[in-house]
C-alpha positions in Angstrom: 37.1 6.3 -26.2 34.2 4.4 -27.8 33.6 1.1 -29.5 33.1 0.9 -33.2 31.4 -1.3 -35.9 28.4 -2.1 -33.7 24.7 -2.1 -34.6 22.7 0.8 -33.3 20.3 0.6 -30.3 20.2 -0.5 -26.7 20.4 -3.9 -25.2 18.9 -5.4 -22.0 21.6 -7.3 -20.1 21.0 -9.4 -17.0 24.1 -10.0 -14.8 23.4 -12.8 -12.3 24.7 -12.7 -8.8 28.2 -14.2 -8.7 29.2 -13.6 -12.3 32.9 -13.0 -12.9 34.0 -9.9 -14.9 35.0 -12.3 -17.7 31.4 -13.7 -17.8 30.1 -10.1 -17.9 32.3 -9.3 -20.9 31.1 -12.5 -22.6 27.5 -11.3 -22.2 28.4 -7.8 -23.5 30.2 -9.3 -26.5 27.4 -11.7 -27.3 24.9 -8.8 -27.3 27.2 -6.8 -29.5 27.5 -4.1 -26.9 31.3 -3.8 -27.0 33.6 -4.0 -30.0 37.0 -4.4 -28.2 36.7 -6.8 -25.3 40.4 -6.7 -24.4 40.4 -2.9 -24.3 37.4 -2.9 -21.9 39.1 -5.5 -19.8 42.3 -3.5 -19.6 40.5 -0.3 -18.8 38.6 -1.9 -16.0 41.7 -3.6 -14.5 43.7 -0.4 -14.5 41.0 1.5 -12.6 40.2 -1.4 -10.3 36.7 -1.8 -11.6 36.8 -5.4 -12.7 35.6 -6.6 -9.3 33.0 -3.9 -8.7 30.3 -4.8 -11.3 26.9 -5.3 -9.5 24.4 -7.9 -10.4 21.1 -6.9 -11.9 19.3 -6.0 -15.1 20.7 -3.1 -17.2 19.8 -1.3 -20.4 23.0 -0.4 -22.2 23.6 1.7 -25.3 25.7 -0.2 -27.8 29.0 1.4 -28.4 28.8 3.6 -25.3 32.2 5.0 -24.1 34.0 2.4 -21.9 34.1 4.7 -18.9 30.4 5.4 -19.1 29.6 1.7 -19.6 31.6 0.7 -16.6 30.2 3.5 -14.4 26.7 2.2 -15.1 27.7 -1.4 -14.2 29.7 -0.6 -11.1 27.2 2.0 -9.8 24.4 -0.6 -10.1 22.2 1.6 -12.3 19.8 -1.3 -12.9 16.5 -1.2 -14.7 13.5 -0.6 -12.4 9.8 -1.3 -12.8 6.9 0.5 -11.1 5.0 -1.2 -8.3 1.8 0.6 -7.4 0.0 -0.1 -4.1 -3.4 1.6 -4.1 -4.8 3.2 -1.0 -6.8 0.9 1.2 -5.0 -2.3 0.1 -4.5 -5.0 2.7 -1.4 -7.1 3.0 -3.3 -9.9 1.3 -4.2 -7.6 -1.6 -0.7 -6.2 -2.1 1.1 -9.5 -1.7 1.0 -10.4 -5.4 2.4 -7.0 -6.5 5.2 -7.2 -3.9 5.8 -10.8 -5.0 6.3 -9.7 -8.6 8.9 -7.2 -7.6 10.8 -9.7 -5.3 10.4 -12.8 -7.4 9.0 -14.6 -4.4 5.8 -16.7 -4.1 2.7 -14.5 -3.4 1.5 -16.7 -0.6 4.9 -16.7 1.0 5.0 -12.9 0.9 1.6 -12.6 2.5 2.6 -15.0 5.2 5.8 -13.2 5.9 4.3 -9.8 6.0 1.4 -11.0 8.2 3.8 -12.1 10.9 2.7 -10.1 14.0 6.3 -9.8 15.2 7.5 -7.9 12.2 6.2 -4.4 13.1 8.9 -4.0 15.7 11.7 -4.6 13.2 10.5 -1.6 11.2 9.5 0.7 14.0 5.7 1.0 13.4 3.0 0.8 16.0 1.5 -2.6 15.1 0.0 -5.0 16.0 1.6 -6.0 12.7 2.6 -4.4 9.4 -1.0 -4.1 8.2 -1.7 -0.4 7.5 1.9 0.7 7.6 3.1 -0.3 4.1 2.3 3.1 2.7 0.3 3.2 -0.6 2.2 4.8 -3.4 4.0 4.0 -6.7 7.5 2.7 -6.1 10.2 1.7 -8.5 12.2 -1.5 -7.8 14.7 -3.7 -9.6 13.4 -7.2 -10.3 14.4 -9.6 -7.6 14.8 -6.9 -4.9 14.9 -8.3 -1.3 11.6 -8.3 0.5 13.2 -6.6 3.5 14.2 -3.7 1.2 10.7 -3.3 -0.1 9.3 -3.2 3.4 12.0 -0.7 4.5 11.2 1.6 1.6 7.4 1.4 2.2 7.6 1.9 6.0 10.0 4.8 5.5 7.4 6.4 3.2 4.8 5.9 6.0 7.1 7.5 8.6 7.7 10.5 6.4 4.0 11.3 6.7 4.4 12.0 10.4 5.6 15.6 10.5 6.0 17.5 13.8 2.7 19.3 13.1 0.8 16.0 12.6 2.3 14.6 15.8 1.2 17.7 17.6 -2.3 17.2 16.3 -2.2 13.6 17.7 -1.5 15.0 21.1 -4.4 17.5 20.8 -6.8 14.7 19.9 -5.5 12.5 22.7 -4.9 9.6 20.2 -2.0 7.3 19.8 -0.3 7.0 16.4 -1.7 3.4 16.1 -5.3 4.6 16.9 -5.1 7.3 14.3 -3.9 4.9 11.6 -6.6 2.4 12.5 -9.3 5.0 12.3 -7.8 6.3 9.0 -7.9 2.8 7.5 -11.6 2.5 8.3 -12.3 6.0 6.8 -10.3 4.9 3.7 -12.4 1.7 3.3 -15.7 3.6 3.8 -15.1 6.6 1.5 -15.5 6.5 -2.3 -14.9 10.2 -2.6 -12.0 12.0 -0.8 -14.0 15.1 -0.1 -16.3 13.0 2.2 -13.5 11.7 4.3 -13.5 14.5 6.9 -17.3 14.0 7.4 -17.0 10.3 7.7 -14.2 10.9 10.2 -16.5 13.1 12.2 -19.1 10.4 12.5 -16.6 8.0 14.0 -15.0 10.6 16.2 -18.5 11.5 17.5 -19.3 7.9 18.2 -16.0 7.3 20.0 -16.5 10.4 22.1 -20.0 9.2 23.4 -19.0 5.5 23.7 -21.2 4.4 20.8 -20.0 1.4 18.8 -18.5 2.2 15.4 -20.5 -0.5 13.5 -18.3 -0.2 10.5 -18.9 -2.8 7.8 -15.3 -2.9 6.6 -14.0 -4.0 10.0 -16.5 -6.9 9.9 -15.4 -7.8 6.3 -11.8 -7.8 7.6 -12.8 -10.2 10.3 -14.6 -12.4 7.8 -11.5 -12.4 5.5 -12.4 -10.1 2.7 -15.0 -8.5 0.4 -18.6 -9.8 0.1 -21.2 -8.5 -2.2 -23.6 -8.3 0.7 -23.0 -8.2 4.4 -25.8 -10.0 6.2 -26.7 -10.1 9.9 -25.8 -13.8 10.0 -22.3 -13.0 8.8 -21.9 -10.3 11.3 -23.1 -12.6 14.1 -20.7 -15.3 13.0 -17.8 -13.2 14.0 -19.4 -11.6 17.1 -16.4 -12.4 19.3 -13.8 -11.2 16.8 -11.9 -8.1 18.0 -12.3 -6.5 14.6 -16.1 -6.7 14.7 -17.1 -3.2 15.6 -20.8 -4.1 15.7 -20.1 -6.3 18.7 -16.9 -4.7 20.2 -16.7 -1.2 21.5 -14.1 1.3 20.4 -11.5 1.0 17.7 -10.3 -2.5 16.5 -6.8 -3.6 17.6 -5.1 -2.3 14.4 -5.6 -1.1 10.9 -7.7 -3.0 8.3 -5.7 -1.7 5.3 -3.2 0.9 4.2 -4.7 4.4 4.4 -3.4 7.2 2.2 -2.5 10.7 3.2 -6.1 12.0 2.6 -7.6 9.4 5.0 -4.9 10.0 7.6 -5.5 13.8 7.4 -9.2 13.2 7.8 -8.6 11.1 10.9 -6.5 13.9 12.4 -8.9 16.7 11.3 -12.5 15.6 11.2 -15.2 17.9 10.0 -17.1 19.8 12.7 -20.5 18.0 12.7 -22.9 16.3 15.0 -23.6 13.4 12.7 -23.8 9.9 14.1 -24.9 7.9 11.1 -24.3 7.5 7.4 -25.6 5.3 4.7 -24.2 4.6 1.2 -26.1 5.7 -1.8 -25.8 3.7 -5.1 -23.5 6.4 -6.6 -21.0 5.9 -3.8 -21.8 9.1 -1.9 -23.3 9.0 1.6 -26.3 10.5 3.4 -25.2 11.8 6.8 -27.8 12.0 9.6 -27.9 13.0 13.3 -30.6 10.8 14.8 -31.7 7.2 14.5 -35.0 8.2 13.0 -33.3 10.3 10.3 -31.0 7.4 9.6 -33.9 5.0 9.1 -35.6 7.4 6.7 -32.3 7.8 4.8 -31.9 4.1 4.6 -35.5 3.6 3.4 -34.9 6.2 0.6 -31.8 4.3 -0.5 -33.7 1.1 -0.6 -36.4 2.6 -2.7 -33.9 4.0 -5.1 -32.2 0.6 -5.3 -35.6 -1.2 -5.9 -36.4 1.3 -8.7 -33.2 0.6 -10.5 -32.7 -2.4 -12.7 -29.3 -3.0 -11.2 -27.4 -1.3 -8.4 -23.6 -1.8 -8.1 -22.3 -2.7 -4.7 -20.6 0.2 -3.2 -20.0 -1.1 0.4 -20.3 1.6 3.0 -21.3 1.5 6.7 -25.1 1.0 7.2 -25.0 1.4 11.0 -28.0 -0.9 11.6 -29.8 0.1 14.8 -33.0 -2.0 14.4 
């Protein structure tokens, strides 16, 4: 059974929370989506569907069969929009995108997600949710609950941890939190995914011999975000910060962003090297070296190339200053 004498096309219909079925019919009628209001009402009442319509935003074909129309509305097949969280994003970076999906204020989202107590609610290692809201493209209905967004993103994170990967953790003697923390640093350092295992090897080698990581991204995290240049004075200003890996030994207390699968895999399976240093080139790749003298020569080369260029984009990257 279908409606007749309606214009062609689809409509977008928003049903607010708490609307009665009569109000839903009013909206459908106003949008010329149904031709026989009384017939739709009777059909819904006979099948007990008049109290089952779910709130949300829908796209509905005008003149659709009544059963099909009501099935969409009672099943809650609402319109969804993509929400993309790039790899390496911090909670502060992703807050605006999550806020758009939830309809909340961006600052309020950032404050809520930065609550150090929240990680326990979603079963991730902590010390907060930083690093555990898995980067991916999700689809959500507008106005979705923040808790639902966090549940979906942390579920996606947990799916990464297969039995094989947990076995690899045991082989490395690392905790899950340590692996994610290391992966977040690798993610921040790498501009090319194929360099991630080699970058990982540098950090693994340093951790093994008790050498400080001296990773610029951890200092930038301690400073509160990106800077075009990281100067000694800035590093010294956060000397006592637990995320300053120039001053503090070992890994920082937690992740500095959300690593993707490639960075996590690199943390678990570093390349087999004896590198202890790397320096970023202007094109985003890195020069890897074994000794301090080799590192100084590599750094001098990069500086010469930068001086010869009219402009050199900032590519970040760990310098591992040892002067």
